[in-house]
C-alpha positions in Angstrom: -13.1 4.8 14.7 -15.1 3.4 11.8 -13.3 3.4 8.4 -15.2 5.1 5.6 -15.1 1.7 3.8 -16.0 -0.7 6.6 -15.1 -4.3 5.6 -15.6 -7.3 7.9 -13.5 -10.5 7.9 -15.6 -13.6 7.8 -13.1 -16.3 6.9 -9.3 -16.6 6.4 -9.4 -15.2 2.9 -12.8 -13.7 2.7 -14.2 -10.3 3.7 -17.6 -8.7 3.2 -18.8 -5.1 2.5 -22.4 -4.1 3.2 -23.6 -1.8 0.4 -25.1 1.0 2.4 -26.4 4.4 1.3 -23.2 6.0 2.6 -21.2 4.1 0.0 -23.6 4.6 -3.0 -24.0 7.0 -5.9 -26.4 7.2 -8.8 -29.1 9.2 -10.4 -32.8 8.8 -9.5 -33.8 5.1 -9.5 -30.3 3.8 -10.1 -28.3 3.5 -6.9 -25.1 1.5 -6.7 -21.8 1.1 -4.9 -19.3 3.8 -5.8 -16.5 2.2 -7.8 -13.8 3.8 -5.7 -15.5 2.4 -2.5 -15.2 -1.1 -4.1 -11.5 -0.7 -4.9 -11.0 0.8 -1.4 -12.6 -2.3 0.1 -10.4 -4.6 -1.9 -7.3 -2.6 -0.9 -8.2 -2.9 2.7 -8.8 -6.6 2.3 -5.3 -7.0 0.7 -3.5 -5.0 3.3 -5.3 -6.8 6.1 -4.7 -10.2 4.7 -1.0 -9.8 4.1 -0.1 -7.1 6.7 1.8 -5.2 4.0 1.2 -1.7 2.5 -0.2 -1.3 -1.0 2.1 -0.5 -3.9 -0.3 -0.8 -6.8 -3.8 -2.0 -7.5 -6.1 -2.0 -10.4 -9.8 -2.8 -10.6 -11.8 -4.0 -13.6 -15.5 -3.2 -13.1 -17.9 -5.8 -14.5 -21.3 -5.1 -12.9 -23.1 -2.9 -10.3 -23.4 -3.8 -6.6 -26.9 -2.5 -5.7 -27.9 -0.8 -2.5 -28.7 -3.3 0.3 -26.6 -6.1 -1.1 -23.6 -7.7 0.6 -20.4 -7.8 -1.5 -18.0 -10.7 -0.9 -14.3 -10.2 -1.3 -12.2 -13.3 -1.9 -8.4 -12.8 -1.6 -6.0 -15.1 -3.5 -2.2 -15.1 -3.5 -0.5 -15.0 -6.9 3.1 -14.8 -5.6 4.5 -14.1 -2.1 8.1 -13.0 -1.8 10.3 -11.6 0.9 9.5 -8.0 0.1 6.6 -8.1 -2.4 3.3 -9.9 -2.4 1.2 -10.1 -5.6 -2.5 -11.0 -5.1 -6.0 -10.7 -6.4 -9.4 -9.9 -5.0 -12.7 -11.2 -6.5 -15.6 -9.0 -5.6 -18.9 -10.8 -6.1 -22.5 -11.1 -5.0 -23.3 -14.8 -5.1 -22.3 -16.0 -8.5 -22.3 -12.5 -10.0 -18.9 -10.9 -10.5 -18.9 -7.2 -9.6 -15.2 -6.5 -10.0 -11.8 -8.1 -10.1 -8.7 -6.5 -8.5 -5.0 -7.2 -9.0 -2.5 -5.7 -6.6 1.0 -5.7 -5.3 2.1 -5.0 -1.7 5.4 -4.5 0.0 8.1 -2.3 1.5 11.8 -2.0 0.4 14.0 0.2 2.5 17.2 1.9 1.4 16.1 3.2 -2.0 15.5 6.7 -3.3 12.6 8.8 -2.1 11.8 11.4 -4.7 9.0 12.8 -6.8 9.2 15.0 -9.9 5.7 16.6 -10.2 5.1 19.3 -7.6 1.7 20.1 -6.3 0.0 22.7 -8.5 -0.8 26.2 -7.2 -4.2 26.0 -5.5 -5.8 28.1 -2.8 -6.2 26.4 0.6 -9.5 24.5 1.2 -10.9 27.3 3.4 -10.6 29.7 0.4 -12.3 27.3 -2.0 -16.0 26.6 -2.6 -18.1 23.5 -2.4 -18.2 21.5 -5.6 -21.7 20.2 -6.3 -22.2 16.7 -7.5 -23.4 16.2 -11.0 -25.7 14.7 -12.2 -28.2 15.1 -9.3 -28.3 12.1 -7.1 -31.0 9.7 -5.9 -31.9 10.5 -2.2 -30.6 7.1 -1.2 -27.2 7.8 -2.9 -25.5 9.4 0.1 -21.7 8.9 -0.5 -21.0 12.6 -1.1 -22.7 13.6 2.1 -19.8 12.1 3.9 -17.2 14.0 1.9 -16.2 17.6 1.8 -15.3 18.4 -1.9 -14.1 21.9 -2.8 -12.9 23.7 -5.9 -11.3 27.0 -6.8 -13.5 30.1 -6.6 -13.0 31.2 -10.2 -15.9 32.0 -12.6 -13.6 31.1 -15.5 -12.5 27.7 -14.2 -15.1 25.7 -16.1 -14.0 27.2 -19.4 -10.4 26.6 -18.5 -11.1 23.0 -17.7 -12.9 22.5 -21.0 -9.9 24.1 -22.8 -7.1 22.2 -21.0 -8.8 19.1 -19.5 -7.2 19.9 -16.1 -9.0 20.5 -12.8 -8.2 20.4 -9.1 -10.3 19.4 -6.1 -9.7 19.4 -2.4 -11.3 16.3 -0.7 -11.6 15.2 2.9 -13.8 13.0 5.0 -16.4 15.0 7.0 -16.0 12.7 10.0 -12.4 12.2 11.1 -10.8 9.1 9.7 -7.5 7.9 8.3 -6.1 8.9 5.0 -4.8 5.5 3.8 -4.5 3.6 0.6 -8.2 2.7 0.7 -9.2 6.4 1.1 -7.0 7.4 -1.8 -8.7 4.7 -3.9 -12.0 6.3 -3.1 -10.8 9.8 -4.0 -9.2 8.5 -7.2 -12.6 7.6 -8.5 -13.4 11.3 -9.1 -11.6 11.1 -12.4 -14.9 10.4 -14.4 -16.6 13.6 -13.1 -13.5 15.6 -14.2 -13.7 14.1 -17.7 -17.3 15.1 -17.8 -16.4 18.6 -16.8 -13.7 18.8 -19.4 -16.4 17.8 -22.0 -18.8 20.3 -20.7 -21.3 17.8 -19.4 -22.8 17.2 -16.0 -21.1 13.8 -15.4 -18.5 11.6 -16.9 -19.8 8.1 -17.1 -19.3 4.6 -15.6 -15.8 3.4 -14.8 -14.3 0.5 -16.7 -11.3 0.4 -14.4 -9.5 2.3 -11.6 -5.8 2.0 -11.1 -4.0 3.3 -8.1 -0.2 3.6 -7.5 1.0 4.5 -4.0 4.2 6.4 -3.5 3.9 7.0 0.2 1.2 8.2 2.6 1.8 11.0 5.1 -0.6 12.4 7.8 -3.0 14.9 6.2 -6.6 15.9 6.6 -7.2 17.2 3.1 -6.1 15.6 -0.2 -5.5 17.7 -3.3 -6.7 15.8 -6.4 -5.0 17.2 -9.5 -7.0 15.6 -12.4 -6.1 15.6 -16.1 -8.7 14.5 -18.6 -6.6 13.0 -21.4 -8.8 12.0 -24.3 -12.3 11.0 -25.4 -13.3 9.0 -28.5 -15.5 6.1 -29.6 -17.8 6.6 -26.6 -15.0 6.2 -24.0 -12.9 8.6 -22.0 -9.5 8.5 -20.3 -7.9 10.5 -17.5 -5.4 10.4 -14.7 -5.0 12.0 -11.2 -2.2 13.0 -8.8 -3.0 13.0 -5.1 -1.1 15.3 -2.8 -1.1 15.9 1.0 -1.4 19.5 2.2 2.4 19.7 2.7 2.9 19.0 -1.0 3.9 15.3 -0.7 2.8 13.4 -3.8 1.1 10.4 -2.2 -0.3 8.5 -5.2 -1.2 8.6 -8.8 -4.3 7.1 -10.4 -5.8 6.5 -13.9 -9.2 5.4 -15.3 -11.1 4.7 -18.5 -14.8 5.2 -18.6 -17.9 4.6 -20.7 -19.1 8.1 -21.5 -22.6 9.1 -20.6 -24.5 12.2 -21.7 -25.9 14.6 -19.1 -27.1 18.2 -19.4 -24.3 20.9 -19.2 -24.7 22.4 -15.7 -22.8 25.5 -16.7 -24.7 26.3 -19.9 
């Protein structure tokens, strides 16, 4: 089974990711690697390199990886203990830095297993409708074609989102694949679109960062992404997300800051 973010190990501490149409987004003439796919690739490299599960990772995006390029992922250890490993990943194309990732990995048994924010009320995926991608994409930006993204059937939900900044999406892979930390990193990058929706625009903007915190991952086909746009000012926006399995398990939380972009209001 091929992972949605298919990395390849080429040396002891180096992996590569081919930037294909299936991993790209972007408006006409501007096709680039989806930021969440980049973080997902780094997460996979970290977990593979150290054979430990992710606890936390954050990406700082510096530049764009264009369609057809090969992204190199260099893994470095910052500190390796008995139960926690801290490490970094440099994502680059030649001498050009695309992103830098810091992360922690590990497992510590015998401690509390609890969460305090229950999954919000949301109709099941089969009772929801497809959520279109905004703004319209270049024909070579095909990432969303591999995902099933659904939102509540409610004609007032756009107005509610603009009032509260909150929205929910069900997301799954169209072709069966694991829901793991890398997959959740990919889904977490839907925060910018939710910020755009809260502002009444067709898209949010470009990610400056993407931070993911894993609680625990359980078997699930769909993931409910509960997004809260928090604030916007000075040309930037901020938001966070909670990611739930269908049984209500809180699997992860995420947060992002973005450079705001202006697009036509799709609901005007």
